[in-house]
C-alpha positions, 0 to 999 in steps of 0.5 A, spaced: 705 417 737 707 416 744 704 417 751 708 421 755 710 419 762 705 424 766 699 422 762 701 414 764 701 416 771 695 420 771 691 414 768 694 409 772 692 414 778 685 414 775 685 407 775 687 405 782 682 411 785 677 408 781 678 401 784 680 404 791 674 409 792 668 404 791 672 399 796 673 404 801 666 407 801 663 400 801 668 399 807 666 405 811 659 404 810 659 397 813 663 400 819 657 405 820 652 400 819 655 395 824 656 401 829 648 403 828 646 396 829 651 395 836 647 402 838 640 399 837 642 393 840 645 397 846 638 401 846 634 395 846 638 392 852 638 398 856 630 398 855 630 391 857 634 393 864 630 399 865 623 395 865 626 389 869 628 394 874 622 398 874 618 391 875 623 389 881 622 396 884 615 396 885 612 395 892 610 388 894 604 387 898 603 380 902 597 377 904 598 377 911 601 381 916 608 381 918 610 378 924 616 380 928 621 375 931 622 375 938 629 377 940 634 373 942 635 373 950 640 378 952 646 376 956 643 379 962 637 374 961 641 368 962 641 365 969 648 366 972 648 358 973 648 357 966 654 362 966 659 358 970 663 360 976 667 367 975 674 364 976 673 358 971 671 364 966 678 367 968 682 361 968 680 360 960 683 366 958 690 365 954 696 367 958 698 372 952 691 377 954 693 379 961 691 386 961 685 385 957 680 381 961 675 384 965 669 381 969 663 380 965 657 384 966 653 382 972 657 377 974 661 381 980 656 378 986 657 371 984 
């Protein structure tokens, strides 16, 4: 008694599917587990980052008072003798800057 071609095809499909379905299910299960593991790792890293940010953001108190650094002397505090002669200052300006040069402040009387 011979087996029909349709029955042979049906049996071949059943054999292929019986091998393919568990393999595909195992592959998808492994991928899902890898994704879940990556999510757990990401959540742990985010938690550590938030803890570090919270630790670094807390107010810092120093044992002693803060001391202000005195400001550097302004232009007007420098003696005019240290500035040199006004003519020397103008002579040091490059030739390509003719209209841009003005007298320095507070140097008009020297």
